LUMTOR-502059 format. One record per residue (C-alpha): residue number from 1; residue in one letter; x, z, y. Coordinates in Angstrom, 3 decimals, decimal comma, always signed. Layout:
BEGIN
REC_NUM_A_X_Z_Y;
...
***
This chain:
BEGIN
REC_1_M_+0,000_+0,000_+0,000;
REC_2_R_+1,274_-0,788_+3,465;
REC_3_T_+1,029_+1,593_+6,376;
REC_4_T_+2,697_+2,243_+9,704;
REC_5_I_+4,317_+5,568_+10,539;
REC_6_R_+6,425_+6,849_+13,409;
REC_7_I_+9,833_+8,238_+12,457;
REC_8_D_+12,372_+9,747_+14,812;
REC_9_D_+15,294_+7,344_+15,366;
REC_10_E_+17,896_+9,864_+14,207;
REC_11_L_+15,931_+10,613_+11,034;
REC_12_L_+15,400_+6,912_+10,336;
REC_13_G_+19,144_+6,341_+10,598;
REC_14_K_+19,805_+9,097_+8,065;
REC_15_L_+17,149_+7,714_+5,727;
REC_16_K_+18,611_+4,204_+5,898;
REC_17_E_+22,093_+5,551_+5,222;
REC_18_E_+20,835_+7,511_+2,205;
REC_19_A_+18,979_+4,448_+0,889;
REC_20_R_+22,212_+2,421_+1,131;
REC_21_K_+24,147_+5,145_-0,716;
REC_22_Q_+21,579_+5,172_-3,531;
REC_23_N_+21,318_+1,368_-3,461;
REC_24_I_+17,512_+1,471_-3,169;
REC_25_S_+15,043_+0,255_-0,579;
REC_26_L_+13,976_+2,424_+2,321;
REC_27_A_+10,372_+2,312_+1,042;
REC_28_R_+11,420_+3,625_-2,381;
REC_29_L_+13,489_+6,402_-0,796;
REC_30_L_+10,543_+7,400_+1,406;
REC_31_D_+8,255_+7,466_-1,655;
REC_32_R_+10,644_+9,706_-3,586;
REC_33_T_+11,278_+11,982_-0,616;
REC_34_L_+7,595_+12,428_+0,197;
REC_35_R_+6,697_+13,070_-3,439;
REC_36_A_+9,472_+15,644_-3,785;
REC_37_G_+8,375_+17,349_-0,571;
REC_38_M_+4,750_+17,511_-1,671;
REC_39_H_+5,720_+18,830_-5,100;
REC_40_A_+7,995_+21,467_-3,551;
REC_41_S_+5,308_+22,659_-1,145;
REC_42_R_+2,800_+23,025_-3,997;
REC_43_S_+5,189_+24,983_-6,193;
REC_44_A_+6,333_+27,175_-3,283;
REC_45_R_+2,827_+28,523_-2,654;
REC_46_R_+2,214_+32,008_-3,906;
REC_47_P_-0,798_+32,480_-6,129;
REC_48_R_-3,641_+34,045_-4,219;
REC_49_R_-4,463_+37,624_-4,986;
REC_50_R_-8,073_+38,569_-5,214;
REC_51_Y_-9,300_+40,152_-1,990;
REC_52_R_-10,639_+43,676_-2,375;
REC_53_E_-12,346_+45,680_+0,326;
REC_54_R_-11,861_+49,428_+0,238;
REC_55_T_-14,935_+51,480_+0,900;
REC_56_H_-14,951_+54,897_+2,501;
REC_57_A_-17,538_+57,640_+2,355;
REC_58_M_-18,777_+58,214_+5,896;
REC_59_G_-21,513_+60,722_+5,241;
REC_60_A_-25,166_+60,430_+6,073;
REC_61_P_-26,055_+58,292_+9,114;
REC_62_N_-27,005_+60,150_+12,289;
REC_63_V_-29,428_+57,377_+13,241;
REC_64_A_-32,129_+55,813_+11,096;
REC_65_L_-30,485_+52,489_+10,282;
REC_66_D_-33,773_+50,915_+9,240;
REC_67_K_-34,660_+50,925_+12,937;
REC_68_A_-31,425_+49,256_+14,045;
REC_69_L_-33,100_+46,538_+16,131;
REC_70_A_-35,140_+49,080_+18,057;
REC_71_L_-32,000_+51,154_+18,626;
REC_72_A_-30,084_+48,102_+19,893;
REC_73_A_-32,944_+47,175_+22,234;
REC_74_G_-33,025_+50,722_+23,595;
REC_75_L_-29,278_+50,688_+24,246;
REC_76_E_-29,545_+47,332_+26,012;
REC_77_D_-32,378_+48,657_+28,161;
REC_78_Q_-30,298_+51,699_+29,118;
REC_79_E_-27,375_+49,459_+30,111;
REC_80_I_-29,628_+47,238_+32,248;
REC_81_V_-31,030_+50,287_+34,042;
REC_82_R_-27,496_+51,646_+34,605;
REC_83_K_-26,350_+48,337_+36,128;
REC_84_M_-29,430_+48,206_+38,361;
REC_85_M_-28,743_+51,736_+39,585;
REC_86_L_-25,163_+50,787_+40,517;
REC_87_R_-26,386_+47,913_+42,716;
REC_88_K_-28,494_+50,151_+44,966;
***
């Protein structure tokens, strides 16, 4: 497959020199180099450890959590009143 890529001039010079040393085409050297790089990056990855969340006993709630929306609305109302009082 043909494609166009941008390669830094210095890097391209080194790649061409290496291709001449190995007596292979630049395309073949790029193929080998990219494959080796992809293989190395896959094998260098650490296996993922399973994520575990620690839980902590916090005691009984001080507020009825089944009324959380009403509590949040009340707190918002208090904040609005406080801001209005500061503007007087």
